C-alpha positions as CSV (number, residue, x, y, z in Angstrom):
1,S,4.3,-10.2,9.7
2,Q,6.0,-6.9,10.7
3,K,8.7,-5.7,8.3
4,D,12.1,-5.2,9.7
5,R,12.2,-1.4,10.3
6,Q,12.7,0.8,13.3
7,D,9.8,3.2,13.7
8,I,10.8,5.7,16.4
9,G,7.3,7.0,16.8
10,T,3.9,6.6,15.3
11,T,1.3,9.2,16.1
12,I,-2.4,9.5,15.1
13,R,-3.5,13.1,15.4
14,P,-6.1,15.5,14.0
15,A,-5.2,16.7,10.6
16,S,-4.2,20.3,10.0
17,E,-4.7,22.4,6.9
18,A,-0.9,21.9,6.1
19,D,-1.6,18.2,6.0
20,L,-4.1,18.4,3.1
21,P,-1.6,17.8,0.2
22,D,-0.3,14.7,1.9
23,V,-3.8,13.5,2.7
24,L,-4.8,13.8,-1.0
25,A,-1.6,12.0,-2.0
26,I,-2.2,9.1,0.4
27,A,-5.8,8.7,-0.8
28,E,-4.6,8.7,-4.4
29,A,-1.8,6.2,-3.7
30,A,-4.1,3.9,-1.6
31,Y,-7.2,3.9,-3.8
32,R,-6.0,4.5,-7.4
33,P,-5.0,0.8,-7.9
34,Y,-8.7,-0.2,-7.4
35,V,-9.8,1.8,-10.4
36,A,-8.3,-0.8,-12.7
37,R,-10.5,-3.5,-11.1
38,N,-13.8,-2.0,-12.0
39,G,-13.1,1.3,-13.9
40,L,-14.9,3.3,-11.2
41,L,-13.5,6.0,-8.9
42,P,-13.7,4.8,-5.2
43,G,-15.5,7.1,-2.9
44,P,-12.3,8.4,-1.1
45,L,-11.0,9.7,-4.5
46,R,-14.2,11.8,-4.7
47,D,-14.1,13.0,-1.1
48,D,-14.0,16.6,0.1
49,Y,-11.1,16.5,2.5
50,P,-11.2,20.2,3.3
51,A,-14.8,19.8,4.5
52,H,-13.8,16.8,6.6
53,L,-11.0,18.9,8.1
54,A,-13.4,21.8,8.8
55,A,-15.8,19.4,10.5
56,G,-13.1,17.8,12.7
57,Q,-13.5,14.4,11.1
58,L,-10.0,14.1,9.5
59,W,-7.1,12.3,11.3
60,V,-3.6,11.4,10.1
61,L,-1.1,8.8,10.9
62,E,2.4,10.2,11.2
63,V,5.4,7.9,11.3
64,E,8.9,9.0,12.4
65,T,11.7,6.9,11.0
66,Q,15.4,7.8,11.5
67,G,14.5,11.3,12.5
68,A,12.2,12.1,9.6
69,K,8.4,12.4,10.0
70,A,6.0,11.5,7.2
71,L,2.3,11.1,6.9
72,R,1.4,7.6,5.9
73,G,-2.3,7.2,6.8
74,V,-5.6,8.9,6.8
75,L,-8.8,8.4,8.8
76,V,-12.2,10.0,8.3
77,L,-14.3,9.4,11.5
78,I,-17.9,10.6,11.5
79,A,-20.0,10.5,14.6
80,Q,-23.5,9.3,14.0
81,P,-26.3,9.2,16.6
82,D,-25.8,5.5,17.4
83,A,-22.4,4.7,15.9
84,L,-19.1,5.9,14.7
85,L,-18.8,5.7,10.9
86,L,-15.2,4.9,9.8
87,D,-15.8,6.6,6.5
88,N,-12.3,6.2,5.2
89,I,-9.1,4.4,6.3
90,A,-6.2,4.8,3.9
91,L,-2.7,3.7,4.2
92,H,0.0,4.6,1.7
93,P,1.2,1.4,0.0
94,D,4.8,1.9,1.0
95,A,3.6,1.7,4.7
96,H,1.9,-1.7,4.4
97,G,3.2,-4.5,6.5
98,Y,4.3,-2.5,9.6
99,G,1.0,-2.8,11.6
100,H,-0.1,0.8,10.9
101,G,-3.5,-0.3,9.5
102,G,-4.2,-2.2,12.8
103,R,-3.1,0.9,14.8
104,M,-5.5,3.0,12.8
105,L,-8.4,0.6,13.3
106,D,-7.5,0.5,17.1
107,Y,-7.6,4.3,17.1
108,A,-11.0,4.4,15.4
109,E,-12.5,1.9,17.8
110,G,-11.0,3.8,20.8
111,H,-12.4,7.0,19.3
112,A,-15.9,5.5,19.2
113,R,-15.6,4.2,22.8
114,R,-14.4,7.7,24.0
115,A,-17.4,9.2,22.3
116,G,-19.7,6.7,24.0
117,L,-20.7,5.1,20.7
118,P,-21.3,1.3,21.1
119,V,-20.8,0.4,17.4
120,I,-18.3,1.2,14.7
121,R,-19.5,1.0,11.1
122,L,-17.6,1.0,7.8
123,Y,-18.1,0.2,4.2
124,T,-15.9,-0.9,1.4
125,Q,-16.3,-2.0,-2.2
126,E,-17.1,-5.6,-3.1
127,I,-13.9,-5.6,-5.3
128,M,-11.8,-4.7,-2.2
129,H,-11.9,-8.3,-1.0
130,E,-8.6,-8.0,0.9
131,N,-10.1,-5.3,3.1
132,I,-13.3,-7.3,3.7
133,A,-11.1,-10.2,5.0
134,I,-9.1,-7.8,7.2
135,Y,-12.3,-6.3,8.8
136,A,-13.9,-9.8,9.3
137,A,-10.8,-11.0,11.0
138,R,-11.0,-8.0,13.4
139,G,-14.6,-8.8,14.3
140,Y,-16.6,-6.8,11.8
141,A,-19.7,-8.5,10.5
142,E,-21.4,-7.8,7.2
143,T,-24.7,-6.1,7.6
144,H,-25.8,-5.4,4.0
145,R,-24.7,-4.7,0.4
146,V,-25.9,-1.8,-1.7
147,T,-25.0,0.0,-4.9
148,E,-24.1,3.7,-4.2
149,L,-22.5,6.1,-6.7
150,G,-22.3,3.2,-9.0
151,L,-20.1,1.3,-6.5
152,R,-21.1,-2.1,-5.1
153,R,-20.5,-1.6,-1.4
154,V,-20.3,-3.9,1.6
155,Y,-21.4,-2.5,4.9
156,M,-19.9,-3.9,8.1
157,E,-20.1,-3.1,11.8
158,K,-18.5,-4.1,15.1
159,R,-20.1,-3.8,18.5
160,L,-17.6,-2.4,21.0
């Protein structure tokens, strides 16, 4: 359910260099809690966000509430020959429950369609069972599981 709050505006836009400190803070806040589950650093905490920015792959969710704007979400979208890879979707924990995650998934799927890509792919860790359930509910199907960088990952995709 949506929390009782008045968001004046929510924007998803390409990230700028000035956004990088907030991007890093959002990734840290979103992914650090998972370290306690398996003792391993999730991929997004190892990521090179300046490189994603330079490649045009980094997007941010900006929320305006009562006249103040704040970044609350991060997307890393990587075009592949036959699909869009949703390499990272991160939402700051204090922004959960407002529908922002759904907005970001909608944006990623729309981005894939605009690029003429018929499939969107993503992966998450096995220990992130909450995320697997969210993706499955949105029509993503598991394709395979592998261990990469010591992490047990679940790959999923959705035909658009």
